[in-house]
Every structure is written in structure tokens, then in C-alpha cells.
N, C-alpha and C positions, 0 to 999 in steps of 0.2 A: 677589474670590476665586479664590483659585489653582485649576486641571485638574487639577495633576501634584504631589502631595510626594516629594521627598525623605528615604527615611531611612536609618538606622543597619540595618546587616540584623542585628542582637545584637535589633532594635528592632520587631525585625514576624516575626507568629507564626506558619506559614501553616496554616489552618482547612480546614474542606471548603467545599468548593463547593453546597452541596445544602442551604442552611443561610439563611436570611436575614439580610443586615449587618441588617436593626434587631432582632434579636432576637440576632444573635453581639455587637453592642456590652455585652450589660448583664455581661457577660466580662470588659469590658474590664477592671473594679475590683473597685463596692462585693458584686454579690452571689459572682463570688467567697471575696473575704475573707469575706462568710461564713459560704461553705461550709468557709475552708481555716482558720477559727481552729477548728472542730468539726470536721473533721478533721485536719488537719497538725495544728496548737498546741498542744487537749487533745486530740485521740487522744481524742473520749466513749466509749465504752461501754455495749452494750446495757447496761439497766434503771437505769444513767444519774436522777439529776436535774439538769433546769441554767433557769438563769431566765435570761433575757432580759430587757434591758435598754433600752427604746427601740426600736419598731415603722418603723420606718422601712426600705427593703430592704432593709441590712444585717441589722438587724433578725430580722425576716422570711426569711431567708435561715436564718441561727441558731437560727432554732427550725429549717427547711426541716431543713436537715441535720441537728438533732437527731436530727431525725419519721427521718431515712435507718439514721442512724449507731445508735435500734434508744433514745437515751432515754422511759423513762415514765412522767417527771413531769418535762413545763416550764412552766416560768411563765413569762408574759407583763404587763411593768410598763411601761407607760401613763400620760401624764397625758392623754390622749385616746382616753377610751369606743371611739372609731369605728376602733377600727385596729383591737378585737380581734377582729374577726367574721373578718378574713382570719390573724387567726395562731392564732386556734382549724382554719380550715379547712387549715394543714399542721400543727397538727402540736400547739397550743400545750395542755396541759389548765387552767390556773390563769390567772388575772386579777386581775391591780391595778390598780388608779387611785391611786399617788402621794397627791397630791392631797385626796382622802379620809381618807386616815389616822390618828391620832392619832394617829400613833407615827413614832421612823421604818421607811423602809419594810425594812432590812435586821430589825430587833425584828418585823417583822410576816413573812413569809416561815423567817427561824430563830426562831422559841420561837414562830409563830401556824400556819402552812401546813406548816411542819419542826419535828417537836426540835429540832435543830443545824444546818441549814442541808442547802444546794447540794452536792451534789460538784461541778457545774462552771456560773460567772459565768463574764456576757459582759457589757459594758459598750457600748455602739454610741450613744451620744450628746457625746458628747467633753464632757458635760461633769465638773466634774471635783468636788465633789459626787456628782455621779451613782460615780464610779467606785472612791469610796470604799466610797458602797451595795453595789456589787456584790464587792464584797473582803468586806466583813460581812455579806451572809447569803451565806459560801461556811464549808462542816463543819466546824467543826475538825481538826487532827491534816492530815488531806486532799484540803482542797477548793486548788481554780481559781481565778483570778478570771483572762479577756481581758479587756483591754483595747482597744479596736477604735477608737473613735471621739478623731479629733485631735481635743485640745484647741483652741485658741483662746489666741496667741501671749504665751511669758507666760508662761502659765495657772501650775502647779503640785499636786502630790495628796498628799496626807499624811494619814495613820493607825497609827493606836502599832501602835509594834512588835510590844507583846500578841499584837496580829492578826493578824504574821505567827509570832513567839516558836510558839505552837503548834501551827504547823505549819502554817496555809493559804498558796500558793502566789501568787502576783503575776508572772502574763508580756503584753506586750504580741506585737501585729504586727500583719504590713506583708501586704500581700495575702495572707490567710489560707495561707502558711508556703507556692503554689504557684509553680513556676516559672513564668515565663508564657511562654514559646517549650516547653516543653518539656508544660507542664500544661493548656493553654486551648484548646490540638487536643483532646483529654481530651475535656474539658467539653462539647467543641465536640458532640464524636458519643455523647455519651453521654447530651446532648438532641434527637440526631437517632436512638438506639433509643426515646425515647421513658424513659429512665429518672430523669428532669432536667429539669420539667419550667421554666420562666423566661418563661411568658405571664401569670405572675402580676404580675409586677410591674412590665407596659410601660400604665402606666392613660393616659399620653398619648401624642398621636400630632400631628404640624406639620409643614409644608410651606414649608420658603424656607429664607434665608438669617435674612428677618425675618421670620422665630418667632424665632428665640432670645432675646429678650426672653420671648417668649410661652411658653416652655418653665420657661423668672426663674423668674414670676413665677407659673407652676404649684407648681415646688419650695417655693417661700415658704407654698406652700398652705396643708398642712399634710395638702395631702389626695390625693398623687399623691410617684408610690415610682421611675418612674422613668422619666423623656421626651426619647422618640424625638426627633429631628429633620430632616428627612432633609431635605440640598440638596444641589438635581442631578435631577439624573433618575433614577427606576428603576431600577436595574438590575437 
């Protein structure tokens, strides 16, 4: 294990020294991406309705961001109901276990939970069938669906052209539209100011390089949001 790393200046963001590195690291990807998909890519407005597919760290960040943006209906969708309590604590208002439905989840959301669908939907799974469901539960005329999850190589998304002709918008996002050098320091500062709590995302902690495999296994277990591994002495 190296003691020093050489990085290109453009790849480095200078953040406040007041934040613990084990907390700051969650702004490096998933949490920032979920928040930014709401705030930057879709620009969710006060009073909006939102559906979030997949309740890992990214999906929960979407829920947190939507609540902070003023969304009043936030539908959390996952096949693991043990994740619903965390989603509720972050602002979700409705919960759907799609395995328990006798119809496609998009028909349940756009028909049972709402009349015509939600204003914004977010796929946080990387499953192309879920991406389609997320689009098709968006409100006809103006609904927007954002693909955040990364699908396996070679997979393709599909839907009927009618879904787009009737006014829905299908979007994608990378790092939630944030510019890392400019925006990560701002996210860190918002956390330090108490405006953006993130401690709930770190569910597992490990010490030393040898525990890296344990961290990966924790992520695969389905009960881990983010696992932090400390390499070397505590700073």
C-alpha cells in the first residue's frame, strides 16, 4: 500500500479540514449523484410528486433531496421492505413492494396511487426493466424520468414511442450534474452547517486494507448503504 498518491490537479477538490474524511468520502459519488439528480438535473419543485425506484444509498439520497426540495408525495419502491423505514425517516410518504403487486408497478403508481402518474421518477437500480417502469409511471404531458442506475454492459432500454409522444421526458445524469471541484466543497460545508446530514448513509465501518473484502461482502448483503474502510492511521 502506497503512502502517497499523485493526482492531476483537475481531479482534486479542496474541502474544509473540519469534516472527518470518513464522512466526506460519501460525497465522492452516490450520495451526491442522488441529491444532484433532484436539484440539478430535474430541478424538482415545491409540491411535486416523486417516485424513487431502488432504496440503496443513491435512492435514499434522491428521497432526501426531494424532501428538501419540497416534494409532497414521495413514493419509495423496492423489493426489500426492510428498507422502507429508512426511506420514511428521510421523507418518503408511500411505499411499494413491487413483488407483491398483481400488475406492473407503473400501472399501480399511475392509476392506484395517483390518477395519471408522478411529476418526477428516478431509477436507482441499473435494471433496464425498472428504467422503463419509472418512465411509464411519469405523468403524461410533463412527467420526467431520470436514469441514475448504471446498467450492465450491452443492455438496452426500450419503451413504446407513445410514452414519449405524449409528453414524457427521459433523462440521464452523471454525478447529479455537480461539478466536483466547485460543488463538493459546497456540499461538505452544508453538512458542517447542519443543513445536509449524511451520517445515516454510513452503515458499516472497517479498519485496514485486509477488511476491504469484508466491506464488499457487506455491500452485497443488502443491508449496507455505504461501507467505509480506513486505510492506515486515523487522521
